[in-house]
mmCIF file as Biopython writes it, N, C-alpha, C and O atoms, coordinates in Angstrom:
data_model
#
loop_
_atom_site.group_PDB
_atom_site.id
_atom_site.type_symbol
_atom_site.label_atom_id
_atom_site.label_alt_id
_atom_site.label_comp_id
_atom_site.label_asym_id
_atom_site.label_entity_id
_atom_site.label_seq_id
_atom_site.pdbx_PDB_ins_code
_atom_site.Cartn_x
_atom_site.Cartn_y
_atom_site.Cartn_z
_atom_site.occupancy
_atom_site.B_iso_or_equiv
_atom_site.auth_seq_id
_atom_site.auth_asym_id
_atom_site.pdbx_PDB_model_num
ATOM 1   N N  . UNK A ? 1  ? -105.792 -101.195 26.526 1.0 0.0 1  A 1 
ATOM 2   C CA . UNK A ? 1  ? -105.139 -100.533 25.385 1.0 0.0 1  A 1 
ATOM 3   C C  . UNK A ? 1  ? -105.881 -100.457 24.138 1.0 0.0 1  A 1 
ATOM 4   O O  . UNK A ? 1  ? -105.748 -99.482  23.398 1.0 0.0 1  A 1 
ATOM 5   N N  . UNK A ? 2  ? -106.681 -101.458 23.849 1.0 0.0 2  A 1 
ATOM 6   C CA . UNK A ? 2  ? -107.551 -101.525 22.681 1.0 0.0 2  A 1 
ATOM 7   C C  . UNK A ? 2  ? -108.418 -100.308 22.588 1.0 0.0 2  A 1 
ATOM 8   O O  . UNK A ? 2  ? -108.623 -99.799  21.486 1.0 0.0 2  A 1 
ATOM 9   N N  . UNK A ? 3  ? -108.943 -99.810  23.693 1.0 0.0 3  A 1 
ATOM 10  C CA . UNK A ? 3  ? -109.781 -98.636  23.754 1.0 0.0 3  A 1 
ATOM 11  C C  . UNK A ? 3  ? -109.084 -97.452  23.156 1.0 0.0 3  A 1 
ATOM 12  O O  . UNK A ? 3  ? -109.687 -96.673  22.419 1.0 0.0 3  A 1 
ATOM 13  N N  . UNK A ? 4  ? -107.830 -97.310  23.465 1.0 0.0 4  A 1 
ATOM 14  C CA . UNK A ? 4  ? -107.096 -96.133  23.052 1.0 0.0 4  A 1 
ATOM 15  C C  . UNK A ? 4  ? -106.828 -96.324  21.578 1.0 0.0 4  A 1 
ATOM 16  O O  . UNK A ? 4  ? -106.806 -95.312  20.879 1.0 0.0 4  A 1 
ATOM 17  N N  . UNK A ? 5  ? -106.631 -97.459  21.046 1.0 0.0 5  A 1 
ATOM 18  C CA . UNK A ? 5  ? -106.411 -97.730  19.559 1.0 0.0 5  A 1 
ATOM 19  C C  . UNK A ? 5  ? -107.557 -97.675  18.742 1.0 0.0 5  A 1 
ATOM 20  O O  . UNK A ? 5  ? -107.468 -97.490  17.528 1.0 0.0 5  A 1 
ATOM 21  N N  . UNK A ? 6  ? -108.819 -97.849  19.437 1.0 0.0 6  A 1 
ATOM 22  C CA . UNK A ? 6  ? -110.051 -97.688  18.448 1.0 0.0 6  A 1 
ATOM 23  C C  . UNK A ? 6  ? -110.058 -96.348  17.672 1.0 0.0 6  A 1 
ATOM 24  O O  . UNK A ? 6  ? -109.920 -95.254  18.220 1.0 0.0 6  A 1 
ATOM 25  N N  . UNK A ? 7  ? -110.228 -96.534  16.371 1.0 0.0 7  A 1 
ATOM 26  C CA . UNK A ? 7  ? -110.252 -95.357  15.360 1.0 0.0 7  A 1 
ATOM 27  C C  . UNK A ? 7  ? -108.988 -94.656  15.242 1.0 0.0 7  A 1 
ATOM 28  O O  . UNK A ? 7  ? -108.962 -93.546  14.710 1.0 0.0 7  A 1 
ATOM 29  N N  . UNK A ? 8  ? -107.846 -95.254  15.731 1.0 0.0 8  A 1 
ATOM 30  C CA . UNK A ? 8  ? -106.678 -94.635  15.704 1.0 0.0 8  A 1 
ATOM 31  C C  . UNK A ? 8  ? -105.679 -95.439  14.668 1.0 0.0 8  A 1 
ATOM 32  O O  . UNK A ? 8  ? -105.363 -96.589  14.973 1.0 0.0 8  A 1 
ATOM 33  N N  . UNK A ? 9  ? -105.220 -94.910  13.559 1.0 0.0 9  A 1 
ATOM 34  C CA . UNK A ? 9  ? -104.447 -95.563  12.603 1.0 0.0 9  A 1 
ATOM 35  C C  . UNK A ? 9  ? -102.990 -95.859  13.315 1.0 0.0 9  A 1 
ATOM 36  O O  . UNK A ? 9  ? -102.292 -94.948  13.759 1.0 0.0 9  A 1 
ATOM 37  N N  . UNK A ? 10 ? -102.657 -97.117  13.362 1.0 0.0 10 A 1 
ATOM 38  C CA . UNK A ? 10 ? -101.366 -97.368  13.922 1.0 0.0 10 A 1 
ATOM 39  C C  . UNK A ? 10 ? -100.373 -97.778  12.726 1.0 0.0 10 A 1 
ATOM 40  O O  . UNK A ? 10 ? -100.583 -98.776  12.038 1.0 0.0 10 A 1 
ATOM 41  N N  . UNK A ? 11 ? -99.327  -96.967  12.545 1.0 0.0 11 A 1 
ATOM 42  C CA . UNK A ? 11 ? -98.303  -97.234  11.551 1.0 0.0 11 A 1 
ATOM 43  C C  . UNK A ? 11 ? -97.209  -98.177  12.258 1.0 0.0 11 A 1 
ATOM 44  O O  . UNK A ? 11 ? -96.624  -97.899  13.305 1.0 0.0 11 A 1 
ATOM 45  N N  . UNK A ? 12 ? -97.050  -99.283  11.534 1.0 0.0 12 A 1 
ATOM 46  C CA . UNK A ? 12 ? -95.929  -100.210 12.165 1.0 0.0 12 A 1 
ATOM 47  C C  . UNK A ? 12 ? -94.566  -99.850  11.566 1.0 0.0 12 A 1 
ATOM 48  O O  . UNK A ? 12 ? -94.422  -99.419  10.422 1.0 0.0 12 A 1 
ATOM 49  N N  . UNK A ? 13 ? -93.592  -100.063 12.435 1.0 0.0 13 A 1 
ATOM 50  C CA . UNK A ? 13 ? -92.320  -99.690  12.034 1.0 0.0 13 A 1 
ATOM 51  C C  . UNK A ? 13 ? -91.367  -100.565 12.909 1.0 0.0 13 A 1 
ATOM 52  O O  . UNK A ? 13 ? -91.677  -100.970 14.030 1.0 0.0 13 A 1 
ATOM 53  N N  . UNK A ? 14 ? -90.159  -100.821 12.281 1.0 0.0 14 A 1 
ATOM 54  C CA . UNK A ? 14 ? -89.110  -101.601 13.025 1.0 0.0 14 A 1 
ATOM 55  C C  . UNK A ? 14 ? -87.819  -100.887 12.834 1.0 0.0 14 A 1 
ATOM 56  O O  . UNK A ? 14 ? -87.546  -100.290 11.793 1.0 0.0 14 A 1 
ATOM 57  N N  . UNK A ? 15 ? -86.989  -100.966 13.923 1.0 0.0 15 A 1 
ATOM 58  C CA . UNK A ? 15 ? -85.685  -100.202 13.892 1.0 0.0 15 A 1 
ATOM 59  C C  . UNK A ? 15 ? -84.615  -100.960 13.019 1.0 0.0 15 A 1 
ATOM 60  O O  . UNK A ? 15 ? -83.876  -100.315 12.274 1.0 0.0 15 A 1 
ATOM 61  N N  . UNK A ? 16 ? -84.534  -102.353 13.115 1.0 0.0 16 A 1 
ATOM 62  C CA . UNK A ? 16 ? -83.385  -102.982 12.446 1.0 0.0 16 A 1 
ATOM 63  C C  . UNK A ? 16 ? -83.983  -104.095 11.659 1.0 0.0 16 A 1 
ATOM 64  O O  . UNK A ? 16 ? -85.042  -104.579 12.058 1.0 0.0 16 A 1 
ATOM 65  N N  . UNK A ? 17 ? -83.410  -104.551 10.578 1.0 0.0 17 A 1 
ATOM 66  C CA . UNK A ? 17 ? -83.681  -105.716 9.796  1.0 0.0 17 A 1 
ATOM 67  C C  . UNK A ? 17 ? -83.061  -106.971 10.481 1.0 0.0 17 A 1 
ATOM 68  O O  . UNK A ? 17 ? -81.934  -106.924 10.974 1.0 0.0 17 A 1 
ATOM 69  N N  . UNK A ? 18 ? -83.843  -108.110 10.495 1.0 0.0 18 A 1 
ATOM 70  C CA . UNK A ? 18 ? -83.346  -109.186 11.073 1.0 0.0 18 A 1 
ATOM 71  C C  . UNK A ? 18 ? -82.410  -110.039 10.174 1.0 0.0 18 A 1 
ATOM 72  O O  . UNK A ? 18 ? -81.644  -110.827 10.729 1.0 0.0 18 A 1 
ATOM 73  N N  . UNK A ? 19 ? -82.421  -109.936 8.877  1.0 0.0 19 A 1 
ATOM 74  C CA . UNK A ? 19 ? -81.740  -110.757 8.046  1.0 0.0 19 A 1 
ATOM 75  C C  . UNK A ? 19 ? -80.396  -110.015 7.494  1.0 0.0 19 A 1 
ATOM 76  O O  . UNK A ? 19 ? -79.501  -110.607 6.891  1.0 0.0 19 A 1 
ATOM 77  N N  . UNK A ? 20 ? -80.401  -108.820 7.754  1.0 0.0 20 A 1 
ATOM 78  C CA . UNK A ? 20 ? -79.202  -108.049 7.190  1.0 0.0 20 A 1 
ATOM 79  C C  . UNK A ? 20 ? -78.667  -106.970 8.200  1.0 0.0 20 A 1 
ATOM 80  O O  . UNK A ? 20 ? -79.394  -106.515 9.083  1.0 0.0 20 A 1 
ATOM 81  N N  . UNK A ? 21 ? -77.415  -106.599 8.035  1.0 0.0 21 A 1 
ATOM 82  C CA . UNK A ? 21 ? -76.970  -105.566 8.918  1.0 0.0 21 A 1 
ATOM 83  C C  . UNK A ? 21 ? -77.293  -104.222 8.436  1.0 0.0 21 A 1 
ATOM 84  O O  . UNK A ? 21 ? -76.443  -103.543 7.860  1.0 0.0 21 A 1 
ATOM 85  N N  . UNK A ? 22 ? -78.579  -103.777 8.663  1.0 0.0 22 A 1 
ATOM 86  C CA . UNK A ? 22 ? -79.037  -102.444 8.252  1.0 0.0 22 A 1 
ATOM 87  C C  . UNK A ? 22 ? -80.091  -101.986 9.107  1.0 0.0 22 A 1 
ATOM 88  O O  . UNK A ? 22 ? -80.741  -102.818 9.740  1.0 0.0 22 A 1 
ATOM 89  N N  . UNK A ? 23 ? -80.354  -100.691 9.206  1.0 0.0 23 A 1 
ATOM 90  C CA . UNK A ? 23 ? -81.419  -100.149 10.021 1.0 0.0 23 A 1 
ATOM 91  C C  . UNK A ? 23 ? -82.463  -99.505  9.057  1.0 0.0 23 A 1 
ATOM 92  O O  . UNK A ? 23 ? -82.237  -99.307  7.863  1.0 0.0 23 A 1 
ATOM 93  N N  . UNK A ? 24 ? -83.672  -99.188  9.717  1.0 0.0 24 A 1 
ATOM 94  C CA . UNK A ? 24 ? -84.790  -98.620  9.049  1.0 0.0 24 A 1 
ATOM 95  C C  . UNK A ? 24 ? -85.279  -97.293  9.400  1.0 0.0 24 A 1 
ATOM 96  O O  . UNK A ? 24 ? -86.458  -96.967  9.262  1.0 0.0 24 A 1 
ATOM 97  N N  . UNK A ? 25 ? -84.270  -96.448  9.904  1.0 0.0 25 A 1 
ATOM 98  C CA . UNK A ? 25 ? -84.573  -95.079  10.348 1.0 0.0 25 A 1 
ATOM 99  C C  . UNK A ? 25 ? -85.161  -94.180  9.306  1.0 0.0 25 A 1 
ATOM 100 O O  . UNK A ? 25 ? -85.945  -93.272  9.582  1.0 0.0 25 A 1 
ATOM 101 N N  . UNK A ? 26 ? -84.739  -94.476  8.064  1.0 0.0 26 A 1 
ATOM 102 C CA . UNK A ? 26 ? -85.282  -93.585  6.957  1.0 0.0 26 A 1 
ATOM 103 C C  . UNK A ? 26 ? -86.818  -93.812  6.635  1.0 0.0 26 A 1 
ATOM 104 O O  . UNK A ? 26 ? -87.509  -93.010  6.005  1.0 0.0 26 A 1 
ATOM 105 N N  . UNK A ? 27 ? -87.208  -94.893  7.103  1.0 0.0 27 A 1 
ATOM 106 C CA . UNK A ? 27 ? -88.678  -95.131  7.050  1.0 0.0 27 A 1 
ATOM 107 C C  . UNK A ? 27 ? -89.632  -94.900  8.254  1.0 0.0 27 A 1 
ATOM 108 O O  . UNK A ? 27 ? -90.809  -95.260  8.259  1.0 0.0 27 A 1 
ATOM 109 N N  . UNK A ? 28 ? -89.000  -94.259  9.278  1.0 0.0 28 A 1 
ATOM 110 C CA . UNK A ? 28 ? -89.698  -93.926  10.495 1.0 0.0 28 A 1 
ATOM 111 C C  . UNK A ? 28 ? -90.965  -93.233  10.204 1.0 0.0 28 A 1 
ATOM 112 O O  . UNK A ? 28 ? -90.942  -92.274  9.433  1.0 0.0 28 A 1 
ATOM 113 N N  . UNK A ? 29 ? -92.107  -93.636  10.761 1.0 0.0 29 A 1 
ATOM 114 C CA . UNK A ? 29 ? -93.450  -93.131  10.307 1.0 0.0 29 A 1 
ATOM 115 C C  . UNK A ? 29 ? -93.630  -91.628  10.476 1.0 0.0 29 A 1 
ATOM 116 O O  . UNK A ? 29 ? -94.535  -91.101  9.830  1.0 0.0 29 A 1 
ATOM 117 N N  . UNK A ? 30 ? -92.828  -90.841  11.314 1.0 0.0 30 A 1 
ATOM 118 C CA . UNK A ? 30 ? -93.031  -89.381  11.313 1.0 0.0 30 A 1 
ATOM 119 C C  . UNK A ? 30 ? -92.103  -88.832  10.443 1.0 0.0 30 A 1 
ATOM 120 O O  . UNK A ? 30 ? -90.894  -88.856  10.672 1.0 0.0 30 A 1 
ATOM 121 N N  . UNK A ? 31 ? -92.688  -88.257  9.296  1.0 0.0 31 A 1 
ATOM 122 C CA . UNK A ? 31 ? -91.837  -87.660  8.300  1.0 0.0 31 A 1 
ATOM 123 C C  . UNK A ? 31 ? -90.883  -86.491  8.728  1.0 0.0 31 A 1 
ATOM 124 O O  . UNK A ? 31 ? -89.778  -86.311  8.217  1.0 0.0 31 A 1 
ATOM 125 N N  . UNK A ? 32 ? -91.411  -85.738  9.692  1.0 0.0 32 A 1 
ATOM 126 C CA . UNK A ? 32 ? -90.495  -84.683  10.221 1.0 0.0 32 A 1 
ATOM 127 C C  . UNK A ? 32 ? -89.280  -85.197  10.996 1.0 0.0 32 A 1 
ATOM 128 O O  . UNK A ? 32 ? -88.156  -84.725  10.823 1.0 0.0 32 A 1 
ATOM 129 N N  . UNK A ? 33 ? -89.541  -86.148  11.827 1.0 0.0 33 A 1 
ATOM 130 C CA . UNK A ? 33 ? -88.508  -86.668  12.599 1.0 0.0 33 A 1 
ATOM 131 C C  . UNK A ? 33 ? -87.585  -87.673  11.961 1.0 0.0 33 A 1 
ATOM 132 O O  . UNK A ? 33 ? -86.456  -87.840  12.422 1.0 0.0 33 A 1 
ATOM 133 N N  . UNK A ? 34 ? -88.011  -88.334  10.943 1.0 0.0 34 A 1 
ATOM 134 C CA . UNK A ? 34 ? -87.245  -89.305  10.214 1.0 0.0 34 A 1 
ATOM 135 C C  . UNK A ? 34 ? -85.947  -88.831  9.610  1.0 0.0 34 A 1 
ATOM 136 O O  . UNK A ? 34 ? -84.980  -89.576  9.452  1.0 0.0 34 A 1 
ATOM 137 N N  . UNK A ? 35 ? -85.974  -87.493  9.266  1.0 0.0 35 A 1 
ATOM 138 C CA . UNK A ? 35 ? -84.812  -86.817  8.669  1.0 0.0 35 A 1 
ATOM 139 C C  . UNK A ? 35 ? -83.656  -86.713  9.710  1.0 0.0 35 A 1 
ATOM 140 O O  . UNK A ? 35 ? -82.490  -86.718  9.315  1.0 0.0 35 A 1 
ATOM 141 N N  . UNK A ? 36 ? -83.948  -86.624  10.966 1.0 0.0 36 A 1 
ATOM 142 C CA . UNK A ? 36 ? -82.960  -86.417  11.995 1.0 0.0 36 A 1 
ATOM 143 C C  . UNK A ? 36 ? -82.641  -87.735  12.756 1.0 0.0 36 A 1 
ATOM 144 O O  . UNK A ? 36 ? -81.691  -87.766  13.537 1.0 0.0 36 A 1 
ATOM 145 N N  . UNK A ? 37 ? -83.296  -88.646  12.574 1.0 0.0 37 A 1 
ATOM 146 C CA . UNK A ? 37 ? -83.059  -89.967  13.435 1.0 0.0 37 A 1 
ATOM 147 C C  . UNK A ? 37 ? -82.046  -90.920  12.761 1.0 0.0 37 A 1 
ATOM 148 O O  . UNK A ? 37 ? -82.072  -91.211  11.565 1.0 0.0 37 A 1 
ATOM 149 N N  . UNK A ? 38 ? -81.146  -91.375  13.669 1.0 0.0 38 A 1 
ATOM 150 C CA . UNK A ? 38 ? -80.244  -92.410  13.107 1.0 0.0 38 A 1 
ATOM 151 C C  . UNK A ? 38 ? -79.789  -93.505  14.236 1.0 0.0 38 A 1 
ATOM 152 O O  . UNK A ? 38 ? -80.056  -93.315  15.422 1.0 0.0 38 A 1 
ATOM 153 N N  . UNK A ? 39 ? -79.218  -94.445  13.871 1.0 0.0 39 A 1 
ATOM 154 C CA . UNK A ? 39 ? -78.913  -95.525  14.867 1.0 0.0 39 A 1 
ATOM 155 C C  . UNK A ? 39 ? -77.777  -95.127  15.865 1.0 0.0 39 A 1 
ATOM 156 O O  . UNK A ? 39 ? -77.755  -95.557  17.018 1.0 0.0 39 A 1 
ATOM 157 N N  . UNK A ? 40 ? -76.824  -94.268  15.348 1.0 0.0 40 A 1 
ATOM 158 C CA . UNK A ? 40 ? -75.760  -93.711  16.322 1.0 0.0 40 A 1 
ATOM 159 C C  . UNK A ? 40 ? -76.289  -92.878  17.303 1.0 0.0 40 A 1 
ATOM 160 O O  . UNK A ? 40 ? -75.924  -93.040  18.467 1.0 0.0 40 A 1 
ATOM 161 N N  . UNK A ? 41 ? -77.190  -91.905  16.977 1.0 0.0 41 A 1 
ATOM 162 C CA . UNK A ? 41 ? -77.765  -91.052  17.996 1.0 0.0 41 A 1 
ATOM 163 C C  . UNK A ? 41 ? -78.701  -91.897  18.937 1.0 0.0 41 A 1 
ATOM 164 O O  . UNK A ? 41 ? -78.701  -91.622  20.137 1.0 0.0 41 A 1 
ATOM 165 N N  . UNK A ? 42 ? -79.440  -92.837  18.495 1.0 0.0 42 A 1 
ATOM 166 C CA . UNK A ? 42 ? -80.359  -93.655  19.228 1.0 0.0 42 A 1 
ATOM 167 C C  . UNK A ? 42 ? -79.446  -94.412  20.326 1.0 0.0 42 A 1 
ATOM 168 O O  . UNK A ? 42 ? -79.791  -94.381  21.508 1.0 0.0 42 A 1 
ATOM 169 N N  . UNK A ? 43 ? -78.390  -95.027  19.958 1.0 0.0 43 A 1 
ATOM 170 C CA . UNK A ? 43 ? -77.593  -95.763  20.787 1.0 0.0 43 A 1 
ATOM 171 C C  . UNK A ? 43 ? -76.909  -94.916  21.805 1.0 0.0 43 A 1 
ATOM 172 O O  . UNK A ? 43 ? -76.664  -95.348  22.931 1.0 0.0 43 A 1 
ATOM 173 N N  . UNK A ? 44 ? -76.585  -93.655  21.398 1.0 0.0 44 A 1 
ATOM 174 C CA . UNK A ? 44 ? -75.936  -92.740  22.395 1.0 0.0 44 A 1 
ATOM 175 C C  . UNK A ? 44 ? -77.071  -92.267  23.405 1.0 0.0 44 A 1 
ATOM 176 O O  . UNK A ? 44 ? -76.789  -92.055  24.585 1.0 0.0 44 A 1 
ATOM 177 N N  . UNK A ? 45 ? -78.346  -92.110  22.918 1.0 0.0 45 A 1 
ATOM 178 C CA . UNK A ? 45 ? -79.462  -91.777  23.844 1.0 0.0 45 A 1 
ATOM 179 C C  . UNK A ? 45 ? -79.635  -92.914  24.795 1.0 0.0 45 A 1 
ATOM 180 O O  . UNK A ? 45 ? -79.715  -92.648  25.994 1.0 0.0 45 A 1 
ATOM 181 N N  . UNK A ? 46 ? -79.702  -94.128  24.399 1.0 0.0 46 A 1 
ATOM 182 C CA . UNK A ? 46 ? -80.022  -95.322  25.263 1.0 0.0 46 A 1 
ATOM 183 C C  . UNK A ? 46 ? -78.770  -95.415  26.315 1.0 0.0 46 A 1 
ATOM 184 O O  . UNK A ? 46 ? -79.012  -95.643  27.500 1.0 0.0 46 A 1 
ATOM 185 N N  . UNK A ? 47 ? -77.547  -95.249  25.897 1.0 0.0 47 A 1 
ATOM 186 C CA . UNK A ? 47 ? -76.362  -95.366  26.872 1.0 0.0 47 A 1 
ATOM 187 C C  . UNK A ? 47 ? -76.455  -94.239  27.844 1.0 0.0 47 A 1 
ATOM 188 O O  . UNK A ? 47 ? -76.203  -94.453  29.030 1.0 0.0 47 A 1 
ATOM 189 N N  . UNK A ? 48 ? -76.790  -93.091  27.440 1.0 0.0 48 A 1 
ATOM 190 C CA . UNK A ? 48 ? -76.768  -91.892  28.335 1.0 0.0 48 A 1 
ATOM 191 C C  . UNK A ? 48 ? -78.007  -92.127  29.365 1.0 0.0 48 A 1 
ATOM 192 O O  . UNK A ? 48 ? -77.860  -91.942  30.573 1.0 0.0 48 A 1 
ATOM 193 N N  . UNK A ? 49 ? -79.071  -92.491  28.870 1.0 0.0 49 A 1 
ATOM 194 C CA . UNK A ? 49 ? -80.245  -92.720  29.695 1.0 0.0 49 A 1 
ATOM 195 C C  . UNK A ? 49 ? -80.007  -93.884  30.801 1.0 0.0 49 A 1 
ATOM 196 O O  . UNK A ? 49 ? -80.415  -93.760  31.955 1.0 0.0 49 A 1 
ATOM 197 N N  . UNK A ? 50 ? -79.298  -95.039  30.331 1.0 0.0 50 A 1 
ATOM 198 C CA . UNK A ? 50 ? -79.133  -96.052  31.241 1.0 0.0 50 A 1 
ATOM 199 C C  . UNK A ? 50 ? -78.068  -95.698  32.246 1.0 0.0 50 A 1 
ATOM 200 O O  . UNK A ? 50 ? -78.154  -96.205  33.364 1.0 0.0 50 A 1 
ATOM 201 N N  . UNK A ? 51 ? -77.012  -94.830  31.951 1.0 0.0 51 A 1 
ATOM 202 C CA . UNK A ? 51 ? -76.132  -94.331  32.893 1.0 0.0 51 A 1 
ATOM 203 C C  . UNK A ? 51 ? -76.795  -93.462  34.120 1.0 0.0 51 A 1 
ATOM 204 O O  . UNK A ? 51 ? -76.437  -93.507  35.297 1.0 0.0 51 A 1 
ATOM 205 N N  . UNK A ? 52 ? -77.804  -92.692  33.585 1.0 0.0 52 A 1 
ATOM 206 C CA . UNK A ? 52 ? -78.406  -91.715  34.556 1.0 0.0 52 A 1 
ATOM 207 C C  . UNK A ? 52 ? -79.334  -92.582  35.596 1.0 0.0 52 A 1 
ATOM 208 O O  . UNK A ? 52 ? -79.500  -92.205  36.756 1.0 0.0 52 A 1 
ATOM 209 N N  . UNK A ? 53 ? -79.847  -93.624  35.138 1.0 0.0 53 A 1 
ATOM 210 C CA . UNK A ? 53 ? -80.833  -94.335  35.989 1.0 0.0 53 A 1 
ATOM 211 C C  . UNK A ? 53 ? -80.130  -95.291  36.975 1.0 0.0 53 A 1 
ATOM 212 O O  . UNK A ? 53 ? -80.803  -95.806  37.869 1.0 0.0 53 A 1 
ATOM 213 N N  . UNK A ? 54 ? -78.892  -95.541  36.869 1.0 0.0 54 A 1 
ATOM 214 C CA . UNK A ? 54 ? -78.075  -96.463  37.779 1.0 0.0 54 A 1 
ATOM 215 C C  . UNK A ? 54 ? -78.149  -96.036  39.116 1.0 0.0 54 A 1 
ATOM 216 O O  . UNK A ? 54 ? -77.553  -96.656  39.996 1.0 0.0 54 A 1 
#
């Protein structure tokens, strides 16, 4: 995987804060997507996905 990363800038991001009850969606590295992303929709997506693969 390091070959893939060579000369590719990697923007680090995390979904939730460990020390407080808050999310970090507003700082998602993709400026276009960050306006539409949120925790509720993410959780709904994960629940839907997991139901489908059962």
